Every structure is written in structure tokens, then in C-alpha cells.
LOMARNU-614915 format. One line per field, with one value per residue (C-alpha): residue in three letters; x, y, z. Coordinates in steps of 0.2 Angstrom, whole numbers, always signed. Example, Ala and Ser with C-alpha at 12.3 -4.5 7.8 and 13.67 -1.06 7.14 Angstrom:
2
r: [ala:ser] $
east: [+62:+68] $
north: [-22:-5] $
up: [+39:+36] $
//
This chain:
331
r: [met:ser:ile:leu:thr:arg:ile:asn:ile:phe:gly:ala:arg:leu:gln:glu:pro:ile:lys:ser:thr:asp:arg:arg:gly:leu:arg:arg:arg:thr:ile:gly:leu:ala:leu:leu:val:val:thr:ala:ala:val:val:pro:val:tyr:asp:trp:ile:tyr:ala:asn:phe:asp:phe:pro:trp:asp:tyr:trp:val:val:asp:ser:lys:ala:glu:ser:leu:arg:asn:leu:thr:leu:val:ala:ser:ala:phe:leu:gly:leu:ile:leu:leu:leu:trp:arg:ser:thr:ser:ala:his:ile:gln:ser:ser:val:ser:gln:lys:thr:leu:his:ala:asp:arg:phe:lys:asn:ala:ala:ser:met:ile:ser:glu:glu:glu:ile:pro:ala:arg:ile:gly:gly:ile:arg:thr:ile:ser:glu:leu:ala:glu:val:asp:glu:glu:tyr:tyr:tyr:leu:his:cys:gln:lys:leu:leu:thr:thr:phe:ile:arg:glu:arg:ser:arg:asp:tyr:trp:leu:leu:gln:asp:gly:glu:lys:thr:pro:pro:val:gly:glu:ile:his:pro:glu:gly:lys:thr:ser:phe:lys:gly:thr:ile:lys:ile:gly:ala:tyr:tyr:gly:gln:glu:pro:ser:gln:val:leu:ile:glu:ala:ala:glu:val:phe:phe:gln:ile:arg:thr:pro:lys:arg:met:arg:phe:tyr:glu:glu:asn:arg:tyr:val:asp:phe:glu:his:cys:lys:leu:ser:asn:ile:arg:val:arg:phe:asn:lys:val:ile:asn:val:ile:phe:asp:gly:ala:asp:leu:ser:arg:ser:ile:phe:tyr:cys:cys:thr:phe:lys:ser:thr:phe:phe:ala:ala:thr:asn:ile:lys:leu:thr:ile:phe:gln:asn:cys:ile:phe:asp:gly:ile:asp:phe:thr:asn:thr:asp:val:ser:leu:ala:val:phe:gln:asp:cys:thr:phe:lys:arg:cys:thr:asn:pro:pro:ser:ile:phe:asn:glu:gln:leu:ile:asp:val:ile:asn:gly:glu:his:thr:ser:ala:arg:phe:leu] $
east: [+378:+383:+372:+370:+364:+351:+346:+342:+332:+322:+319:+313:+300:+294:+290:+278:+263:+265:+263:+249:+239:+242:+234:+219:+217:+217:+203:+192:+194:+189:+173:+169:+171:+159:+146:+148:+144:+129:+122:+125:+115:+100:+92:+94:+87:+73:+68:+70:+58:+46:+45:+44:+33:+16:+21:+8:+15:-1:+3:+18:+8:+17:+8:+20:+35:+45:+41:+45:+62:+65:+63:+73:+87:+87:+88:+101:+111:+110:+116:+130:+135:+136:+146:+158:+160:+163:+176:+185:+186:+192:+205:+211:+213:+223:+234:+238:+241:+253:+262:+264:+271:+283:+289:+291:+300:+312:+315:+319:+332:+340:+341:+349:+361:+365:+370:+382:+391:+408:+403:+395:+382:+375:+374:+365:+353:+349:+346:+334:+325:+323:+316:+302:+298:+295:+281:+272:+266:+269:+264:+276:+289:+294:+300:+312:+318:+322:+331:+341:+346:+350:+362:+370:+374:+381:+392:+398:+402:+413:+421:+423:+432:+443:+447:+452:+463:+471:+476:+484:+493:+506:+499:+507:+516:+532:+548:+557:+576:+576:+566:+549:+533:+523:+506:+498:+486:+479:+477:+467:+455:+453:+449:+436:+426:+428:+433:+420:+413:+404:+392:+384:+382:+374:+362:+357:+355:+344:+333:+331:+325:+314:+304:+304:+288:+278:+263:+274:+282:+266:+264:+279:+286:+303:+302:+305:+324:+336:+354:+366:+380:+397:+390:+397:+382:+391:+385:+367:+352:+336:+321:+303:+305:+303:+319:+311:+319:+336:+353:+367:+379:+397:+391:+398:+385:+397:+392:+375:+359:+343:+329:+312:+314:+308:+320:+311:+318:+335:+352:+367:+379:+397:+391:+401:+390:+404:+398:+381:+366:+349:+337:+319:+320:+312:+321:+310:+317:+335:+352:+368:+379:+398:+394:+404:+391:+402:+404:+386:+373:+355:+345:+327:+327:+316:+322:+309:+314:+300:+297:+296:+309:+317:+330:+348:+358:+376:+382:+390:+373:+364:+377:+376:+357:+357:+370:+367:+371:+359:+340:+337:+326:+320:+302] $
north: [-818:-832:-847:-840:-824:-832:-843:-827:-820:-835:-837:-819:-823:-838:-828:-816:-828:-832:-814:-811:-827:-820:-804:-812:-822:-806:-799:-815:-815:-796:-800:-815:-804:-791:-804:-811:-793:-791:-808:-805:-788:-797:-800:-783:-775:-786:-782:-764:-765:-775:-762:-747:-752:-760:-774:-786:-802:-812:-811:-822:-835:-832:-832:-821:-811:-825:-838:-826:-821:-840:-844:-829:-834:-851:-845:-832:-846:-858:-844:-839:-857:-858:-843:-849:-866:-858:-846:-859:-870:-856:-851:-869:-870:-853:-859:-875:-867:-854:-868:-878:-864:-859:-877:-878:-861:-867:-883:-874:-863:-877:-888:-873:-871:-890:-890:-876:-887:-895:-913:-923:-932:-915:-909:-924:-923:-905:-909:-923:-911:-899:-913:-916:-898:-896:-909:-899:-884:-885:-867:-859:-870:-879:-863:-859:-877:-876:-860:-866:-882:-873:-861:-875:-885:-870:-864:-881:-886:-870:-875:-893:-887:-876:-891:-901:-887:-886:-904:-902:-886:-885:-874:-859:-863:-864:-867:-882:-883:-895:-883:-892:-883:-888:-897:-889:-879:-894:-904:-890:-890:-909:-909:-895:-904:-922:-938:-937:-920:-925:-937:-921:-914:-930:-930:-912:-914:-930:-921:-906:-916:-926:-911:-901:-908:-900:-899:-888:-878:-870:-860:-848:-839:-841:-859:-855:-859:-866:-863:-877:-870:-878:-888:-904:-916:-933:-950:-944:-955:-948:-959:-956:-937:-922:-912:-895:-878:-883:-876:-889:-879:-884:-895:-912:-926:-940:-957:-952:-962:-955:-967:-964:-945:-932:-918:-902:-885:-892:-886:-898:-886:-892:-903:-918:-934:-946:-963:-956:-967:-961:-975:-973:-955:-942:-926:-912:-895:-898:-891:-903:-889:-894:-909:-925:-939:-953:-961:-958:-972:-968:-983:-983:-964:-953:-937:-924:-913:-901:-894:-877:-872:-881:-895:-893:-909:-909:-920:-932:-935:-938:-951:-959:-960:-966:-979:-998:-1001:-989:-990:-971:-964:-947:-941] $
up: [+844:+855:+860:+878:+872:+861:+876:+886:+872:+870:+889:+889:+875:+884:+899:+889:+887:+906:+911:+899:+905:+923:+919:+911:+926:+937:+926:+928:+947:+947:+937:+948:+964:+956:+953:+971:+978:+966:+972:+990:+988:+981:+998:+1006:+990:+990:+1008:+1004:+989:+999:+1013:+1003:+988:+986:+975:+969:+978:+974:+956:+959:+969:+986:+1003:+1013:+1013:+1022:+1009:+995:+1004:+1006:+988:+982:+994:+987:+969:+974:+983:+968:+956:+968:+969:+950:+949:+963:+953:+937:+945:+954:+938:+928:+941:+943:+924:+924:+938:+930:+913:+921:+931:+915:+905:+919:+920:+901:+901:+915:+906:+890:+898:+908:+892:+883:+896:+896:+878:+881:+894:+891:+895:+880:+891:+897:+879:+873:+888:+884:+865:+870:+882:+867:+857:+871:+872:+854:+856:+869:+859:+840:+838:+850:+858:+841:+833:+848:+849:+830:+831:+846:+837:+821:+830:+840:+825:+815:+830:+835:+817:+815:+832:+825:+810:+820:+831:+815:+809:+826:+826:+809:+813:+826:+840:+848:+864:+873:+862:+870:+869:+855:+845:+845:+849:+864:+861:+876:+865:+855:+871:+879:+863:+863:+882:+880:+866:+873:+865:+851:+848:+832:+842:+849:+831:+825:+840:+837:+818:+820:+833:+821:+807:+818:+825:+809:+800:+787:+799:+811:+797:+792:+807:+804:+789:+797:+793:+774:+774:+786:+783:+786:+775:+779:+794:+800:+798:+794:+800:+803:+801:+795:+792:+785:+785:+773:+771:+765:+762:+769:+762:+763:+752:+757:+771:+776:+774:+772:+778:+782:+778:+772:+771:+764:+764:+752:+748:+742:+738:+745:+740:+739:+730:+733:+747:+753:+751:+750:+755:+759:+756:+749:+749:+743:+742:+732:+725:+720:+716:+722:+717:+715:+708:+709:+720:+718:+718:+712:+729:+734:+734:+726:+729:+722:+722:+711:+704:+697:+683:+680:+697:+706:+709:+695:+699:+694:+690:+686:+672:+684:+693:+677:+672:+689:+688:+670:+674:+674:+692:+700:+703:+703:+690:+682:+682] $
//
């Protein structure tokens, strides 16, 4: 499924609560109108009762029908005014809520369209808009923003690897008289992805980890695992975050920096962490199977052995942690 197809699906879902809120507002307006009719009918009903029944008015300490009617009219007017005030306040709140939801839904769809553009500034602008929307409603917009960024990172990573392969392999094109293949295909690919396509992936990955907090993750079971297998995530900067339930198997995390992060239930099987710096990090329930850690830096890091799920360390990682030139330790 393409990114644009997912955008349309998310956009349709974002419209559902708006329609539901509008229906609730219609019901409230109907109830308010019914109360208004009942209140307006108080005076004629009172006049009819006074004319047709021998009611003990003296019991209520009134001297005449006119005075009773005046008092009842004042009470009814006050009651009607209260109803109108509550109805107007509720109606204004509903209108404001619907307007805000519509605005956020439009911003989400516009941001999703922007990250599909060819220009890198447009993509980065869309990613930052997604970051802002994730803060609006942690129980609703956050999940859609996370899904969109995850899909974007996976698909753009795949395209990035295709671009790298396209630059290494002679593209298909016209054969020149001297027997050389035209480079028209490679030039077209490079023009589409811009001068530095990895910058967009860096921005998207950093925003993803910024908005994915344990507080927001508890709302949805869908947050259990995020698959970044074979994704291009090099040169990212993640600070003061919890990287929980993430699969980095086969991904490229080279030259990245993780500062004061907690990795829990995270998989690094066959992951490229060349020149990656882990500083003041905690590893709890992680898997480093078939991962070359010889060129990674673990500074003041803590590795927990007895965890659930259990941590899996390869021999090379154990040697690095137990080495003389590292400040990492086991617990």
C-alpha cells in the first residue's frame, strides 16, 4: 500500500469523530428547542388553569391573578434565560470543537501530502507539522502520526537503497556509438530525491522517537512493536527517550548518537552500528545477535542480563563491555 493510499485512509478516519460530534450537537439543539417550547407554554397554561379551576391562590400568598401571573412570568423568564445561556454555551463549545477537529484533520492531510512531495524542504515541513499534531490529542492523533512516519521511513529507506544501487549499477539507457551506456536514468533518480535524501529520513526518525513516549504508548495495543527492519536511520540524534518495542534488525544506525536513552525489548540483530555512540544508556531485554559492535561506542552504559524478555549478547559485545577501554557494565 502506498503512502498516498494510507493518507486517504487516515484522513477518512479523522473525519469520523467530527461527524459524530456534529450529530451530538444536533441532539442537544433539539432538546434545547423542546425546553424552550415548554417554557413558552407556561403562561397560557397558567391562564387556562386560573380560568377553569378554583385554585386556592391565597395559600400561595398572592393578592391577585395579575400579581401571580407577573411572578410566574419572571420565574419562567429566568428559567428560559438559564436554558438559553446553557444552550448557547454548549453550542459554542461544540462549534469550536468541530472547527478545531476539522482544522487538525486538514492539517494532517496537508502534512501527509507534503511529505510525499519531491522537494526536501516541503517534506521536512510536513514532518514537523506531523510532530505538532501529535501533541494535540495524545489519544487520537498520535497513533496516526506514528503510523504515517513509520510508513514514510520504511518506504523512503527502500527507495534510498534503490538509489544507492542505481548509482553503483550502470542504468538502462541509450547505447552511444562508443559503446557506453547513458547515465540518464541515474540523473533522473538523483533529481527526484534531491541533493541529500537521507536528511529527510533523519528528520522523520528523530520526530518519531520524539513523539513516541511511554505515556502515549499505553493508549493503544498497536504500539507493541514498531518494525524498522532494514531501514536507513544513520546519523540520527535521540536524547532523553525510551526506545521501547522497536525492531532494528538489519537497519543502518551508523554514526547515530543515543544519549540518556533506555532500550527495552529492542532488537539489533545484524544491525549496522558502526561509529554509533551510546552514552548513558540502559539496555533492558535487547538482542544483539550477529551485530558487529567493534566500532560502536558504549560510554557509561548499563546492560541488564536478567530481564523479560531476556537479553541476548553476542561474544563480541561481551568482550567489548568487559574490556579495559569501556565504561559499560553488566547488571
